N, C-alpha and C positions, 0 to 999 in steps of 0.2 A: 505495500499499498504506498504511495508517492507520501512524502513526511511532508511535503507543502499543503497538497490535498486536509489530511489531522490539522493544522494549522489554522489553516485558513476555516476547517470546522470550527472549532475549540474558539479561533476570535469571536465569532459568530454568534453559541454558544450563550458565551460572555457578554456578547455584547447586545446579544436579540435582535438586534437589527442589521440585514448588509449594508442597509447605509452606512452604519456605524463600524461595521466590523474590516470595508471599506476602509475610509477614516483610517483607522491606528497601521491597517495591514502597505495604505499605500499604494493604493491597488483603483480600477474602478468599479464600478456597483456593478456592471453587465460582468466582469472578470470575474469576482466573487461569484455570482450568483453557478456564475457558467461549471467552477468549481465544485460547488455543491454537488450541483447537477451531474458529473462524473462521480464526485464518490458515495451520491444514495445508488446509482451508475450496477458502483463496482456490490455496492454493496444488498442492492436490491429490496433497501429497503429507503421509506422516506425518513426523515432528520426532523424538517422539522415542516413543523404547520404554516404555511402562510399565512396571515391577517393584515389588516388595515396599515395597523399602526407593527410592524417588527414585523420576528417570527417565534416563536412557542416550543421547542423540542417535543418531540417529538418521545414516547420509552424508550425508545431506543437509541435516538440522538442525546437521552440522557444518560445510559448505557453508556456504549459510546465517547464521551466527553469524560465518566467517571474513570475511565480507566486508563487513556488517549491524555491527558490535561497535567498527570504529572510527570509524566513521561517526556512532555513536550518543556516542561518547568525544567526537570532535570538537564534536557541540553541547550536551551539557555547558559543554564548559572554555570553548565561545559565553558559555553564557544564564551562567556564571558570572563569567562577563569582562566581561557589556555593560555599559555607560557608567552605567546608575544601580545599581551591584551597590554596594556598601559591602564593603569587605573587613576591616572592621574591626570589623564589626558580627561576624561569623563565630566560633562556637566550634568547637576542633580534641580533640577525645574521645583521648584519648587510653590508654592500658592498657599494664600488663607488671609484671615481678614489679620486689617492694614495693621491693628496694636498689638494685636497678639504674639501677631507674626513677627513681628517688632522691636517688639520687650523680652520675648521668651523665646522665640522660635532661632532666627538668626543668630543671635546673640552661644545661643550653645551651640549653631552646625558650623558656626566659624570658625570652632576648633577643628577641623573636621577638611580646612581648605589648606592645610598646611604641605608642602614639602618631601611626607617620608612617605614617600610613593604609593600610598593610599587612600590622601586624601584626593577634592574634587576641586571644577569649580562651579561656583554655585549662582543663581538666578532666582531672581521670589518677582513673586508679583503678586498680588492685593487685590478684592475681592469676598461679594459674601458668599455663602453658602449655595447656594445653587449655584450663579457662576463660576463657582471653582472646582465644584462637581463634574456640570458640565466642560471646561477645559482639562477635566483629564478626564473625561471619559473619549471625549474627542483626541484624546494622544498631547496635546500642547501644556499639560507636566506630570510631572513624574512622582510626587509628591504633593496631598493638601493634608493640609490643619482645617475641620469642616465643625460645625454645630450642627448640623444636623447629615443623622446616617442613612443612607444609601439603601436603595435598593437593587435587588436583583443581580443578577452572579457578577456582570463586567469590573463593576468599583469591590472591595472586600477593606472594611472600615476596622479599628484595633482604638480600647476607648486607652485618652491619652491622658486626661487629667479633666481637675469636674476646677470649675472659677469663683468665689463666692463675688454674692454682690449686696453692696453697701448705698443707705441711702443718705447723701450728705447734702453742706451747702454750711455755704462759709459761715463764720460762725456771730456772724452780728445777723445774718437771715436765724436759726438756730435758733437764739436769743425769742424772737419771737412767739415758739410754740413751746411747750412744754412733752420733752422728748422721753420723759421720766414714767411719763404717766400714758405714751399712748397708746391702743390696745387694736382689737379690730375694725369698733368701733370709732376709733378718733378720725378714718381717712383724710373724711370732710375735714379738719381742721388742716393737711396736707392740700391738699382742694385749693386752700385763698396763695398757694407760694405760685409764682414763677418756674419755668418747666426748661429745662435744656436737654434738647434727644438730638439722635441720633436722624432722629427719619420723621415726620409729621404722627406716625402712627403712635407712635411715640413706644416701641418694641422694650423697651427699658425697664421705663414705671412702668404700666399696663402691666410685665410680666411677675413686679413684682408688688403692686397693687392686688394682683390677683391672688398672688404666692400667701400674702402675711396679713393684707386686711379685707380680703374674698369678695377683691368689688372692682370696679372701673375707674378711672383717675377722668375729673371731671372738668380740669383744667388744663388747656391747648397749650402746646409751645411755647417757647415764649423768644425761644435762641432756635435755631433747627442750623444742627452743624453739621458731617458727615463723619467724623472725628471724633474715637472719646474722649484723645487727646487734646480735642478740643471741648469735651463737654468739660474738662477737670480747670480748661483753663479758664473757663468762664465761668463754672460752678464758685473757682478760688476767689475771682472777681468780682463778687455776687451777684449776680444776671437771675440766679436759682435753684433749687431742689433739684440736684441726680441722684440719678443712679446707674453704680459705676463697681468693673472688676474691682473687688478687691486689690489684688497685686497692681493695678495701673493708681489705687488714691493712697497707697499704704503710707511709702513718705510723705505727701501732703494732709494725711492725717498725724502724721508720725509728729510734725512742722507746726500744727495746729492752721493751717490753713484752711482745710473744711474739715468739717467734727460732724457724725453721725447722727444726726435723725432720729433715729428710732433703732435697733438690735433687737430681732427678734429671737428665738430661744431656736429657733429653724430658719436658718437665713438660707435666700433662694439660690438654689444653685446654677450654672450652666452648664454641658458636659461637650467637652471636645476630643474629637475622633480626630488619625492618621489615617488617612484614604487614599488606596494604593489600587492600579491595576491589577486585576485580578491573575497572578504567577508570576509578575513583576516584581516579586522580594526577593527571585531567582537573580537580579541585577546588584552585583559588588556595591557601588555606592548609592542603591539604595537600602538595600540592608541595611544598608549599615547604618547609612543617616536614620529611619525607623529607628532599630537601634539606637543608638546614643537621644535620640528625642524620644525616648520611652524613658529612657536612666535617668536624661533629666529632668522630665513632667518630675518623679517622685523626689525629687527633692525642693519643688515649687510651690510646695508649700500650702 
């Protein structure tokens, strides 16, 4: 059986689409379709059910993927670690949310960009979860950090860490309410405050209100800026209240530039995932970065 046909088949199985598989393989869609039809003729059985949106594997397709994929991934690993391979020439393309990637991931990964013979060049791009996962699936990135767990077989996610969210404001703003007595019914008192957020939909504040106060914020955003670091700067300047990851505002809290308005017994958390295209952890530079970030996350607290 032709290994090229099997590689195409496994890519289609993981991608769930001839179009997406073609982009990942660098082939035209007709070429991918032709290869799958050739493989189906050789086996005498259909491997996929064609649908309006993508394809669904048949039981035969699932069985073949289960048997073939590990061996194809092993061949990729052999090719990537062969005697003529120079890992130092590899480039890792990382994507993730701007604040977390800049403050957490990039400082950790720069330790792997040295000239020790196992290093790699590093390229980073920023985006929200949807943009990041779409780019990863399309082959634009090697490794993604996402706050959403992807569905389907094309992408594989590993839990990286949780971040705690804190409701903060500048000290003079905090003096306007008695934070010590805030409870589930006291959200209206906070609704009188101006709000600083990353989007008009108030994603961070809304999530905090739902988790802590079992309600929705009533006040609209006063300052909307698409970067949590800018949200923090505006909060320090006294523009209003903000919900921020604790790691991002920890220094400002320590300096007293902002103070917590409320400290619930169970603070809201958001989970980050490390995501790769299934099978690409066979590539040494991706596997090393993946493992390195997991180790670093254990110390992020």
